[in-house]
C-alpha positions as CSV (number, residue, x, y, z in Angstrom):
1,M,-43.6,-14.6,28.5
2,S,-46.3,-11.5,29.0
3,L,-44.9,-8.4,27.4
4,T,-48.0,-6.5,29.4
5,R,-48.2,-7.7,32.5
6,G,-45.1,-9.0,35.3
7,V,-41.6,-7.8,34.9
8,V,-39.9,-7.6,31.5
9,V,-36.2,-7.3,31.4
10,D,-34.3,-5.7,27.5
11,V,-30.4,-5.5,27.0
12,T,-29.2,-2.7,25.5
13,S,-25.9,-0.9,24.8
14,S,-25.8,2.9,23.8
15,G,-21.7,2.3,24.0
16,A,-19.7,3.3,21.4
17,R,-17.9,0.2,19.1
18,P,-14.2,-0.6,18.7
19,I,-13.2,0.4,15.6
20,S,-9.7,-0.6,14.5
21,V,-7.5,-0.5,11.2
22,S,-6.0,-4.2,10.7
23,S,-2.7,-4.9,10.8
24,T,-3.2,-8.1,8.8
25,I,-3.3,-6.6,5.0
26,P,-4.1,-8.8,1.9
27,L,-1.2,-8.8,-1.0
28,A,-2.5,-9.8,-4.2
29,L,0.1,-11.1,-6.8
30,V,-0.2,-11.5,-10.9
31,L,2.2,-14.2,-11.6
32,T,2.3,-16.2,-14.9
33,A,2.7,-20.4,-15.2
34,D,2.6,-22.7,-17.6
35,A,-0.9,-24.3,-18.3
36,G,-0.4,-27.2,-15.9
37,V,-1.3,-24.9,-13.7
38,T,-4.7,-23.4,-13.1
39,A,-5.1,-19.7,-14.5
40,G,-7.5,-18.0,-12.5
41,L,-7.3,-17.0,-8.7
42,H,-6.3,-18.6,-5.8
43,Y,-6.4,-18.0,-2.2
44,F,-3.9,-19.0,0.4
45,D,-2.5,-17.9,4.0
46,S,0.9,-17.6,3.3
47,I,3.7,-17.6,0.8
48,K,4.9,-20.6,2.4
49,A,1.3,-22.3,2.0
50,A,1.4,-21.2,-1.7
51,L,4.8,-23.0,-2.5
52,A,3.6,-26.2,-1.0
53,D,0.1,-26.6,-3.3
54,T,1.1,-29.3,-5.8
55,G,0.2,-27.3,-8.4
56,F,2.3,-24.6,-8.0
57,A,5.0,-26.8,-7.3
58,A,4.8,-28.5,-10.5
59,A,4.9,-25.3,-12.6
60,T,8.2,-25.3,-15.1
61,G,7.5,-21.8,-16.8
62,G,6.4,-18.4,-15.9
63,N,7.4,-16.3,-12.9
64,L,5.5,-18.0,-10.3
65,L,7.8,-19.8,-8.3
66,K,10.2,-17.2,-8.8
67,Y,8.5,-14.5,-7.3
68,L,7.0,-17.2,-4.7
69,K,10.2,-18.6,-3.6
70,Y,11.9,-14.5,-3.4
71,G,9.0,-13.5,-1.1
72,E,9.5,-16.5,1.0
73,D,13.2,-16.8,1.5
74,K,13.4,-12.9,1.9
75,Y,10.1,-11.7,3.9
76,G,8.4,-15.0,4.8
77,L,5.1,-13.1,5.0
78,I,2.5,-15.4,6.6
79,I,-0.7,-13.0,5.2
80,P,-3.8,-13.4,3.0
81,L,-2.3,-13.9,-0.2
82,I,-4.2,-14.0,-3.5
83,I,-2.7,-15.0,-6.3
84,S,-3.7,-14.3,-10.2
85,V,-2.3,-16.8,-12.6
86,A,-1.6,-16.1,-16.0
87,H,-1.0,-18.4,-18.3
88,V,2.3,-18.0,-20.5
89,D,2.3,-18.1,-24.6
90,A,4.8,-18.3,-27.3
91,L,3.1,-15.5,-28.6
92,E,3.9,-12.4,-26.9
93,A,0.9,-10.8,-26.9
94,T,-1.4,-13.8,-26.3
95,E,0.6,-13.6,-23.0
96,K,0.1,-10.1,-22.4
97,S,-4.1,-10.8,-22.8
98,N,-3.8,-13.2,-20.4
99,V,-1.9,-11.0,-17.8
100,I,-4.2,-8.0,-18.4
101,T,-7.4,-10.7,-17.6
102,A,-5.3,-11.5,-14.2
103,V,-5.2,-8.1,-13.4
104,N,-8.7,-7.4,-13.8
105,L,-9.8,-10.9,-12.0
106,V,-8.1,-9.3,-8.7
107,A,-10.9,-7.1,-8.6
108,M,-13.3,-10.2,-7.9
109,A,-11.3,-11.4,-4.9
110,P,-13.3,-9.6,-2.1
111,S,-16.9,-11.1,-4.0
112,L,-15.1,-14.9,-3.7
113,F,-13.0,-14.8,-0.7
114,G,-14.2,-12.2,1.3
115,L,-11.1,-10.5,1.2
116,R,-10.2,-7.0,-0.1
117,P,-6.5,-7.5,-1.6
118,D,-5.1,-4.2,-1.0
119,I,-1.3,-4.2,-2.1
120,M,-0.9,-5.9,-5.9
121,G,2.5,-6.5,-7.6
122,V,2.4,-7.3,-11.4
123,G,5.3,-9.5,-11.9
124,D,7.3,-8.9,-15.4
125,W,4.6,-7.5,-17.1
126,S,3.7,-4.1,-15.6
127,T,6.2,-1.8,-17.4
128,S,3.4,-2.1,-20.3
129,V,1.5,0.8,-20.7
130,D,-1.6,-1.9,-21.5
131,V,-1.0,-3.2,-17.8
132,Q,-0.6,-0.3,-16.2
133,I,-4.0,0.7,-17.4
134,A,-5.6,-2.4,-16.5
135,M,-3.5,-2.0,-12.6
136,V,-5.2,0.9,-12.0
137,A,-8.8,0.0,-13.1
138,T,-8.6,-2.7,-11.0
139,L,-6.8,-0.8,-7.9
140,D,-9.7,1.9,-8.5
141,K,-12.6,-0.6,-8.0
142,I,-10.8,-2.1,-4.9
143,K,-9.3,1.0,-3.6
144,G,-5.7,-0.5,-3.6
145,R,-2.3,0.6,-4.8
146,G,0.6,-0.7,-6.7
147,F,3.8,-0.3,-8.4
148,A,4.6,0.3,-11.9
149,D,8.3,-0.9,-13.2
150,M,9.1,2.3,-15.5
151,D,12.5,-0.4,-16.5
152,A,14.3,3.0,-17.2
153,I,17.2,3.2,-19.4
154,D,17.7,7.0,-17.8
155,N,15.8,9.3,-16.0
156,A,14.5,11.0,-19.3
157,D,13.1,7.4,-20.1
158,A,11.3,7.3,-16.8
159,I,10.2,10.7,-16.6
160,T,8.3,9.6,-20.0
161,K,6.8,6.7,-19.1
162,R,5.6,8.1,-15.7
163,D,3.6,11.1,-17.6
164,A,1.5,8.5,-19.4
165,L,-0.1,7.9,-15.6
166,G,-2.0,9.5,-13.2
167,S,-3.7,7.6,-10.6
168,R,-3.2,8.0,-6.5
169,R,-3.3,4.6,-6.9
170,I,0.1,4.0,-8.5
171,T,3.8,4.2,-7.4
172,P,6.0,4.6,-10.5
173,V,9.4,2.6,-9.6
174,F,12.4,3.6,-11.7
175,T,14.3,0.0,-12.0
176,N,13.9,-3.3,-11.7
177,L,16.2,-5.0,-9.2
178,N,19.0,-8.2,-9.2
179,D,19.1,-11.0,-6.7
180,W,20.5,-14.2,-6.8
181,N,17.7,-16.9,-8.3
182,T,17.8,-20.0,-6.3
183,V,15.5,-21.7,-9.1
184,L,18.5,-20.8,-11.8
185,S,21.4,-21.0,-9.0
186,D,22.5,-17.5,-11.0
187,T,21.8,-13.8,-10.4
188,D,18.5,-12.5,-11.9
189,E,16.7,-9.6,-12.8
190,Y,13.5,-9.1,-10.2
191,S,10.5,-7.0,-11.2
192,A,10.3,-3.9,-8.5
193,S,6.9,-4.1,-9.1
194,I,7.1,-7.4,-7.1
195,V,9.4,-6.5,-4.9
196,M,8.5,-2.7,-3.3
197,A,4.8,-5.4,-2.9
198,Y,6.5,-7.4,-1.0
199,L,8.2,-4.7,0.9
200,R,5.2,-3.2,2.0
201,A,3.5,-6.1,3.5
202,S,6.7,-6.6,5.0
203,I,6.5,-2.9,6.5
204,D,2.9,-3.5,7.1
205,G,3.5,-6.3,9.3
206,S,6.2,-5.1,11.4
207,K,4.1,-3.2,14.3
208,D,0.4,-2.7,14.7
209,I,0.4,1.2,12.6
210,G,2.9,-0.4,10.6
211,Y,0.7,0.5,7.3
212,S,0.7,4.2,8.2
213,Y,4.7,3.8,7.6
214,S,6.5,5.0,4.8
215,I,8.5,2.3,2.6
216,S,10.7,4.8,1.8
217,N,14.4,4.5,2.8
218,R,14.2,1.0,3.9
219,V,16.9,-1.6,3.2
220,L,15.9,-4.3,0.4
221,P,17.4,-7.6,0.4
222,V,18.7,-7.7,-2.8
223,S,22.2,-7.5,-4.5
224,G,21.8,-4.6,-6.7
225,V,20.0,-2.9,-9.1
226,K,19.5,-3.0,-13.5
227,V,20.3,0.9,-13.5
228,N,22.2,2.9,-10.8
229,R,21.3,6.3,-10.1
230,E,24.1,8.4,-8.7
231,F,23.4,9.5,-5.2
232,L,25.1,12.1,-2.6
233,A,24.1,12.6,0.8
234,G,23.2,16.3,1.0
235,F,24.2,17.3,-2.7
236,Q,22.0,17.4,-5.7
237,D,22.2,14.4,-7.7
238,E,20.3,11.9,-10.4
239,T,17.5,11.1,-7.8
240,D,16.2,14.3,-7.6
241,P,14.6,14.6,-10.6
242,L,12.7,11.6,-10.2
243,T,11.8,12.6,-7.0
244,E,10.3,15.8,-8.1
245,K,8.4,13.4,-10.8
246,Q,6.9,11.3,-7.9
247,I,9.3,8.1,-9.3
248,T,10.8,6.1,-6.6
249,S,14.4,5.2,-7.4
250,F,16.9,3.1,-5.6
251,I,20.0,4.6,-3.7
252,N,23.1,2.4,-2.4
253,Y,23.8,4.1,0.8
254,S,24.4,1.1,4.0
255,G,22.9,-0.9,1.3
256,I,20.6,-0.7,-1.3
257,R,17.8,1.6,0.1
258,S,14.0,2.3,-2.0
259,W,14.4,6.4,-2.1
260,N,10.9,8.1,-2.5
261,Y,7.0,7.1,-1.7
262,Q,4.5,8.6,-4.0
263,T,2.0,8.3,-6.2
264,C,1.7,10.0,-9.5
265,D,-1.9,11.6,-9.1
266,I,-2.5,15.0,-10.6
267,D,-3.8,16.7,-7.5
268,P,-0.3,17.2,-5.0
269,I,-2.2,16.5,-1.9
270,W,-2.5,12.9,-3.3
271,Q,1.1,12.1,-4.3
272,D,1.8,11.2,-0.8
273,A,1.2,7.6,-1.0
274,R,1.7,7.3,2.7
275,R,-1.1,9.9,3.0
276,V,-3.6,8.0,0.5
277,R,-3.0,4.7,2.3
278,I,-4.0,6.0,5.9
279,F,-6.9,7.7,4.7
280,D,-7.9,4.7,2.7
281,L,-7.6,2.6,5.7
282,A,-9.3,4.4,7.6
283,S,-12.5,4.7,5.6
284,F,-12.5,1.0,5.3
285,A,-12.6,0.6,9.3
286,V,-15.1,3.4,9.5
287,L,-17.0,1.6,7.2
288,D,-16.8,-2.1,9.0
289,G,-17.1,-0.1,12.5
290,I,-20.5,1.7,11.6
291,F,-21.6,-0.7,9.4
292,W,-24.1,-2.1,12.3
293,A,-25.6,1.1,12.9
294,V,-27.8,0.9,9.8
295,D,-31.5,0.8,9.9
296,R,-31.5,0.9,13.6
297,D,-32.4,3.9,15.9
298,L,-31.6,7.1,16.9
299,A,-29.4,5.6,20.0
300,A,-27.7,3.5,17.1
301,L,-26.6,6.9,15.5
302,D,-25.2,8.3,19.0
303,A,-23.3,5.0,19.4
304,A,-21.8,5.2,16.0
305,Q,-20.8,8.7,16.0
306,D,-19.1,8.0,19.8
307,S,-17.3,4.9,17.8
308,L,-15.9,7.7,15.0
309,R,-14.5,9.7,17.9
310,A,-13.0,7.0,20.0
311,F,-11.2,5.2,16.6
312,M,-10.4,9.0,16.1
313,A,-8.8,9.1,19.4
314,T,-7.1,6.2,18.9
315,L,-5.5,6.7,16.0
316,V,-4.3,10.6,17.9
317,G,-3.0,8.2,20.6
318,Q,-0.9,6.2,18.3
319,D,0.8,8.6,16.5
320,V,-0.9,8.4,13.1
321,M,-3.5,11.3,13.2
322,L,-1.8,14.5,14.8
323,G,-6.0,15.7,15.6
324,F,-9.5,15.4,14.1
325,N,-12.9,16.2,15.0
326,V,-16.1,14.4,14.2
327,Y,-19.3,16.7,13.5
328,L,-22.5,16.2,11.6
329,N,-22.8,18.2,8.5
330,L,-25.4,20.6,8.8
331,D,-25.2,21.5,5.4
332,L,-26.0,17.8,4.5
333,T,-28.2,16.7,6.9
334,T,-31.2,19.1,6.2
335,P,-34.1,18.8,7.4
336,T,-35.5,17.0,4.0
337,A,-32.3,14.6,4.4
338,I,-33.8,13.9,8.5
339,T,-36.8,12.9,6.4
340,N,-35.6,10.6,4.1
341,N,-33.2,9.2,7.5
342,E,-30.1,10.5,5.4
343,F,-27.6,11.6,8.0
344,Y,-24.2,13.2,7.1
345,F,-20.6,13.4,9.0
346,T,-18.0,14.6,8.8
347,I,-13.9,13.8,10.2
348,A,-11.5,16.6,9.5
349,S,-8.5,15.6,10.4
350,Q,-4.5,15.6,9.9
351,E,-1.8,12.7,9.8
352,T,1.1,12.7,11.7
353,P,4.0,14.0,9.0
354,S,7.1,11.5,7.9
355,P,9.2,14.0,7.2
356,A,11.3,13.6,4.1
357,L,13.6,16.7,4.1
358,I,15.3,17.0,7.2
359,K,17.7,20.6,7.1
360,V,20.5,21.6,9.1
361,T,22.4,24.8,9.2
362,F,25.5,25.6,10.7
363,D,26.0,29.1,11.6
364,R,29.8,30.3,12.5
365,V,29.5,33.0,15.5
366,D,31.9,35.2,17.5
367,A,30.0,34.3,20.7
368,Y,32.5,31.7,22.2
369,S,35.9,33.6,21.7
370,S,35.5,33.6,25.6
371,V,36.4,30.5,25.8
372,V,39.9,30.9,24.2
373,F,40.6,33.8,26.7
374,E,39.3,31.1,29.6
375,R,41.8,28.4,28.7
376,L,44.7,31.0,28.2
377,S,44.4,32.9,31.2
């Protein structure tokens, strides 16, 4: 083929590329098992697939089968599942070290499996401050989120434990939950860290924008809670001090419900766990969506900018965002930056709110007294 004589045809596109947030979001669980199960990371396509694994099915110790059976019976999730197994040990300190190692290993999942787990639950050990520190470190690396069990005896205990945390990646949960254990054929205690992780994953898959929904005020498939908090709809109660400290609790109101969904970040803006997640997942979608434009030409940069605008317009149409503005940041994109082939875009946006308080005021007036005269005339 000649490039200097005749007809030369080329194909290109300056159109916007589709960018979207996946509704299938990987879940990571840190669980314990006896030495018969290989410690480390395991990947499955669903909870059912994990239960069908011959090595897992033979587990006789730890909480591995307990939490997998709970997840399959209650939610039946078909999502990418990463399980980090820690071996049980007669020495509590040794087992804690194994769990911390398993938590740290979750950060390797993207390299090993090409998947970034966005949610992490730690069975029975997330009450430990040392484990919580490992959770924060891992979740910071993968920009995910998790739940820490306060396993508190009262509000003061919960608030004291919560004050040891300060991360937008962690939601503190007041107490654990009770439900029927099909392995023991008896009521058993379940780590809120795992139950809330399953709840988050379940709501994610309920709709294409399920990731943007709050998990507060959702009925949980459990029979009770370990420590009850008094809840009085419309009045001050025992859940209010917990909410003020960003602690998720549980209420009995037409079923056992989750109550409050926040993080323990020091910045009030990022204490809204739903807000954190919307911007996290939007950021990852953009990262994947315009990666192709790196080291291309200026037309590719234009197409990348158009892709960003189209993506944000889609989020507005889906009612995830209220509005947006995509623009080239001229303060950062200086002539020197352009010489260095560096371009900086800013997306100014605001998420659609999820009402946490709806207040109704009854105003007694005399304006309708005429109705009496009409009826008596």
